[in-house]
C-alpha positions as CSV (number, residue, x, y, z in Angstrom):
1,M,155.7,70.5,101.4
2,N,155.1,67.6,103.8
3,K,153.3,65.6,101.1
4,L,156.0,66.2,98.6
5,T,158.7,65.0,101.1
6,I,156.7,61.8,101.8
7,A,156.3,61.2,98.1
8,I,160.0,61.6,97.4
9,A,160.9,59.4,100.3
10,L,158.6,56.6,99.0
11,L,160.0,56.9,95.5
12,L,163.6,56.7,96.7
13,M,162.7,53.7,99.0
14,T,161.0,51.9,96.1
15,L,163.9,52.5,93.8
16,G,166.3,51.3,96.5
17,V,164.3,48.1,97.2
18,N,164.1,47.3,93.4
19,A,167.8,47.9,92.9
20,S,168.9,45.8,95.9
21,S,166.5,42.9,94.9
22,E,168.0,42.7,91.4
23,S,171.5,42.6,92.6
24,D,170.6,39.9,95.2
25,N,168.9,37.6,92.7
26,A,172.1,35.9,91.6
27,E,173.2,35.4,95.2
28,L,169.7,34.1,96.2
29,A,169.8,31.6,93.3
30,K,173.2,30.4,94.4
31,R,172.0,29.9,97.9
32,L,168.9,28.0,96.8
33,A,170.7,25.7,94.4
34,P,170.9,22.0,95.4
35,V,174.1,21.0,97.1
36,G,174.1,17.3,96.2
37,Q,172.1,14.2,95.4
38,V,171.0,11.2,97.5
39,Y,171.9,7.8,96.4
40,V,170.1,4.8,97.8
41,A,171.7,1.5,97.0
42,G,169.5,-0.7,94.9
43,A,167.0,2.0,94.1
44,V,165.8,2.4,90.6
45,V,165.4,6.0,89.5
46,A,162.8,6.6,86.8
47,S,164.1,8.6,83.9
48,T,162.9,12.2,83.7
49,D,163.6,12.3,80.0
50,A,160.6,12.4,77.7
51,S,160.3,8.9,76.4
52,G,157.3,9.4,74.2
53,P,153.6,9.2,75.0
54,R,152.5,7.2,78.0
55,S,150.3,4.2,77.5
56,G,146.6,4.3,78.5
57,E,147.3,1.9,81.3
58,K,150.2,4.1,82.7
59,V,148.0,7.2,82.6
60,Y,145.1,5.3,84.3
61,Q,147.4,4.0,87.0
62,T,149.1,7.3,87.7
63,S,146.2,9.8,87.2
64,C,142.8,8.1,86.8
65,F,142.8,5.3,89.3
66,A,142.0,7.5,92.3
67,C,138.4,8.1,91.0
68,H,137.9,5.6,88.2
69,G,139.4,2.7,90.1
70,T,137.4,3.3,93.3
71,G,134.2,4.9,91.9
72,A,134.8,8.1,93.9
73,L,132.6,11.0,93.0
74,D,130.4,8.7,90.9
75,A,133.2,8.1,88.4
76,P,132.6,5.0,86.3
77,K,135.1,2.2,87.1
78,K,137.3,0.6,84.6
79,G,135.4,-2.0,82.6
80,D,132.1,-1.2,84.4
81,A,128.7,-1.3,82.5
82,S,128.2,2.4,83.5
83,W,130.5,3.2,80.6
84,K,127.9,2.0,78.0
85,P,125.7,5.1,77.9
86,R,128.8,7.2,77.8
87,L,130.2,5.2,74.9
88,E,126.9,5.5,73.0
89,Q,127.5,9.3,72.9
90,G,130.6,8.6,70.8
91,F,134.3,8.5,71.6
92,D,134.9,12.1,70.5
93,I,132.4,13.3,73.2
94,L,134.1,11.2,75.9
95,L,137.4,12.7,74.9
96,K,136.0,16.2,74.8
97,H,134.6,15.7,78.3
98,S,137.9,14.3,79.6
99,I,139.7,17.3,78.2
100,E,137.3,20.0,79.3
101,G,135.9,18.3,82.4
102,I,132.4,17.2,83.2
103,R,130.3,17.1,86.4
104,N,132.7,16.1,89.2
105,M,135.7,15.6,86.9
106,P,138.0,18.6,86.4
107,A,139.5,19.3,83.1
108,R,142.0,16.6,82.2
109,G,141.1,14.8,85.4
110,T,144.2,14.8,87.6
111,C,146.7,14.7,84.6
112,A,147.4,18.3,83.7
113,D,150.4,17.3,81.7
114,C,148.6,14.6,79.6
115,S,148.3,15.1,75.9
116,D,145.0,14.6,74.2
117,D,146.3,11.3,72.7
118,E,147.3,10.1,76.2
119,L,143.8,10.9,77.5
120,A,142.3,9.0,74.5
121,A,144.5,6.0,75.3
122,A,143.4,6.1,79.0
123,I,139.7,6.2,77.9
124,K,140.3,3.2,75.6
125,F,142.0,1.3,78.5
126,M,139.2,2.1,80.9
127,T,136.4,1.1,78.4
128,D,138.1,-2.0,77.0
129,G,135.7,-4.9,77.2
130,V,132.6,-2.8,77.8
């Protein structure tokens, strides 16, 4: 009898918690909604609209520079001769490694939202002149 009472109490408590959480979701969303915006005179706000694929230079500056601009974690720097043996493997292999990751570089580097074409443009930008 004691175990049955505990089981029923737990069931009723679980149902009560779920019912109250569903009814509170709308109220919670209303409380968490932004109340306004900040305007700074003279500030230029970048558009959040999709404006097409980013250039290789833009991807490099925003996502690749931390390692490929400084040589961190043995990453080849932009325009450096250490790209030559990598380029000899073929561009498709370089792109595959940038998508899947290799050695110290995680998949897609630090640009999780980059398309394959944007990664290819970044590779071309970094290897230009090698």
